[in-house]
Structures are given as C-alpha cells and as structure tokens.
C-alpha positions, 0 to 999 in steps of 0.5 A: 036637882037643886044645889042642896041635893048635890050629895044624893044620887037618883036611882038611875045614877046608883044603878050606873055607879053599881055598873061601873064598880062591877066592871072594875073588879070590885065586889060589894057585899051586904049582911044583916046580922039580925036577919042573917041575910047576905047579898053579893054584887055581880062584881063580888062573883066576878073578882072570885071568878064564879058565876052566881049559880056556881056558889051559895050566897050564905054567910056559912058558905063564905065563912067555911068554903071561901075564906082561908082558915087562918084569916077567919079571926081577922075577918070577924074582927073587922066585920064586927069591930066597927060597932066598937070603933075598931079597924075597918080594913083586913087583908084576907085570902079568898078561894077563887075558881081558877087561881087558888087563893088570892089576897083581897082587901075587905073594908067594912062599913056600918049603916042603920036602916029601918030594918036595923043595923046593916054591915056592908063592905067593899072587896078589892083584889090586891094579890099582885101588890101583896105578892110583890110585897112578899117578894120584896120582904124575901129579897130584903131578908135574903140581902140581910142574910147575905150581908150577915154571912159575907160580913158586909154592910152599907154606910152613907155620908151626907155631904152637906150635914156630914151625917153618917149612917150605918147598917146593922151589919156595919155596927156588927163589924164595929162591934158596937151593940148599942148602935150609937151615933158616930160622926165621920172623925169618930169613925175614922179613929177606929182605923189603925193609925197608919191607915187613917190618912189613907181613909181620910183622903179617900173620903175627902177626894170622894166629896170634893172630886167625886172619886170612888175608892176601894181600899183594904185597911187595918181596923180596931173594933170597939172590943179591941180586936184588930181585923182587916176591912174592905172600904168601897164607896161611890159618890152620888151626884146631883144635876150639877155634877156635885157629890151629895152623898157617898154610899159604900160598903164595909166588909170584914175580910180579915180571914181572907186577908190573912190567908192571903198574907200567909200565902204571900209569905209562904210564896216569898219564903219558897222564892227565897229558899229556891234562890238559895238552892240555886245558889247552892247548885251554882256553887256545887256545879261551878266551884267544884267543876272549876276545882276538879278541872284545875286539879286534873290539868295540874295532875296531867301536867305533873305526869308530863313534866320530867324535871324535878324542879317543875314537878315541885312547883306543880305540886305546890299548885296541886296542894293549893287547889286541894286546900281551896277545894277542901275549904269549899267543901267545908262551906257546903257542909256548913250550909247543909248543917244549917238545915240539920240544926233547924230540925233539932228545934228551937228553945229558950235562950238568953242573949247575954249567955250567948254573947258571953260565949262569943266574947270569950271565943273572940277574946284575943281579937277583941283585946288585940283591936282594943274594941269597946262593946256595949250591949243592952238585952234588957228589953228582950233578954230571952228568945225562942231560937236555935242556940247554934244559929244565934251564936253563929250570927253574933260571932259573924257580926262581931268578927266583921266589926273587928276585921273591918275596923277603921284604922284611925279610931278605936272600935265601938260596937253597940248590940241591942235587943228589943221587941215590937209586938210579938217580934224580937229584934236585934241591932248591931252597929259599929264605927268601922270602914262602912260599906258603899251600898249603892255599889255593893248593896245587892251583893252584900249577902251573896256567897264569896262577895267581899268589899274590902281588900282584907287578905283573909276576907272569904265572902261567906260570913254574911251569906251564912248569917242571912241564911240562918236568919231567913231559915227561921222566918226572920229578915235582915236589913243594913244601913251603912256609910263609907268611913262612918260605920254599919248598922244591921237590924235583924228581925229574929222572930 
C-alpha cells in the first residue's frame, strides 16, 4: 500500500475492524430508505442481548418493538435530518432481552452509493452514564429542595480577587430578587451594626489565619426585615497551606433563634420567680418563726414573773415583738397584693399624672428637704402599665432620694422617660449619699437590706420595687458613687 493510499483499508482490514467493534459492545446498522433494506451487525444484536434468530431485522420491528415509544420522534429526526444538516446524535431507549429498556447513543451518518443514498449508524450503550446523570440531577434537586426548606444556601469568596458568589438560596435570604452582584463590604453592610465588626473579623481571620468560624448574628434584609442568621465557613487551602477560597453556608435561623430566646427569657423569668418564692418562704419560715419564738419566750417569762415592775417591762417587750410581727405581716401582705394587681391587667397611664399623685402625697417631705425635682416625660408620655405599680415605683424612688439626701447640699432629682424601639425606659437620678456598690451591690435589692444609718430604714422599698418591675417583664439597673449620687435605669416594658 502506497503512502497516498494510507486512508483506505483492505478487505481483510475491514473484516478485522468489524470484529473489533463487535467485541466492544458497539452496534452498527445500515438502512436504505429507497429499498427499505436494513442490516444489523453482530455487535448490534450483542448490545441488546439477542441472537440474530431471536428478533426480526426490519425497520418496522425496530420501530414498533425495540424503540421506546417516547423516543420515536427523536430517533426519526436524527435518522433523516443529516440530509438537512440537522443533529446526528440522539439518546434513545431500546428494549434489551434481559434488562428492560437501556439508554443508547445513536449516531447517524449518510453515504451515497451506486444504489442510492444509504443511512448507517453507530449504537453505543450509555445506560450507566445516563443513570449516573439522572441520580446526580436527583441529588442536586434534592439538595436544592433541602436548602429551600432549611433556608440554607452556600457562598464563596476568592481570596485573590475577593470575588463573592452566592447560591440562589442566599439571595432569597438577602431578599434580593435580581441576583445583583455584591462585594464583600457591601454584603457585610446587611448585618446589624453591632455585629458587623464580628463578621469582618471572622472573614479576615479565615483569610489570613485560615480559621473556620460559626457565628449567629442579626441581619437586615433588602426588604428591611431583621432576622437571625447562622454564618459558617471553612478556608480552602493550597499546597502551601495558604487560604485560596472561603466556602461557607448561610442559614435563616430566625424562627429557631427567637424561640430559643423566648425560652431562655421564660427560664430566666421562672428562675427569678423561684428566687423570689424562696425569699418569700424564707421570710415566712425564718421571720415569723423568730417572732413566734420570741413571743412565746416572753409570754412564758411573763407568767413566771411575780413582780409587777418586771411584768411591766416584759409586757413592753411583748408589745414591741407584736408590732414587729404586725409589720412583717404587712410586708408579706404587700407582696401577695402585688400579684393580685397584675391579675387586674394593665391600662394606658400618663407618667405626669402618676407623678403628680406621688408629689402630692410626699409634698411635706419635699418641702422639708427643700428638694428640686426636674421631670421630662416628653419622649415617652404614656405607657401600658399597672397604675398602682407605677405609682409605687416612683414613690419608693422619691422617698429614698429624700431620705438619703446628702447633708451638705440641696437634693436635686431628675426623672426622665424615653423609648428605645418598642421598649419604654425611665431613669431616676439624685445627688444624695450614694451607695458603695462594690460592698452592697449584690444585696441592694434584697429584703431587709439597709446601707445607711437612718433609724427609719426598713430595707423593703427597693425589694418591692424590683419585684414590681420584674413581675411585668422589665428590669432595673443602678449606677452609684458614694457622696456623689445614684442613678436607676428601669426598663418598664
């Protein structure tokens, strides 16, 4: 064979090639549209699992018995389209002998002969590849569905270009419908201001120190909805141990987080109530038992004593114990009444009117102390509250400010209310004696706790005040400096 004849094969070579093709599970068919003559190679029968004597080699048999009905139109297009320059390859399903329908790739070619135009094709079994593709597509669809249900998406940052990529689920959480391109700083701006430094530091440490992170932060969407999100990321390293990419997940955990916060708030509230109940039980068991024991001792002593003078003295002691017992019972009654007031419900009250009532009740004390009182209720003039509670809180604060005024200066008292979002706050500030919080901070709101030498101090006012505030879901904090003054900040609701 000359060099110029290198593109042709001898009859023996063609026979050998056909044998190789048949052994490679590749089928060849040939069809003459004019004569309707159809030929199948041995490999054609083999890939379908048949022998030549088991099926009829005809176009009609192939079309009606082997070819899956939904693939007929596809096969016809690729069989005849080569004349028109159309597609030559089709994926079709053919009925095998033992394994049902399998996927095959059929590639059609056209050859002009002396007998006219002949179509021939190559048939390759691609069932394993097709099934793998279907399973992959199903897995991807399942992953997308899981992501949609779990409200979780994936994101990626290229450390060199700082290019940021989001999955569609992340865009959904951002509530960005147009899938606009965001830079890393632009994405961080969506986080609430107090959490932005946390996110920035986490990203920077992942890039520079290859540190993974898992944080829960508040986030403001493009539609101005504030939600809790979970950001989780791991750095992808090159062969030198340097971060080349950060890959992570971004999940909307707002419902779960808020349920957790409400649960924790309820646990804290129950814990506080339990502590108050224990305190109440202590008062009942300890104080009343102490009064009862002292009273019994004095009564026994009174009965044993014969001298009238001694009896008179013992009776005075009995009277003192009785008055103390009556006072303790009064405090306990106030605590019980406090819960009863809550059951009556809250209503809209005006701070100025409540303050006027308190100021009128304490008018003599205010004048006697020459106190100067400044109020500003303009930022939050009204509140839904238990009126008796609000009056009691103001009266306790004002009474203490007058009682513990500094002896060397005129009392100056400032009362302000304001709002922070939906929460209503009140601050009460005086320039009195102040409290040493390092020594007495933990005991400040305890029952029967006093921190000055006033003879009329009972140690019940702040205890009652805190209980009233916390009973309605609020809290109280204090700042104080000895000989400078005290400031109470109350979140009422």
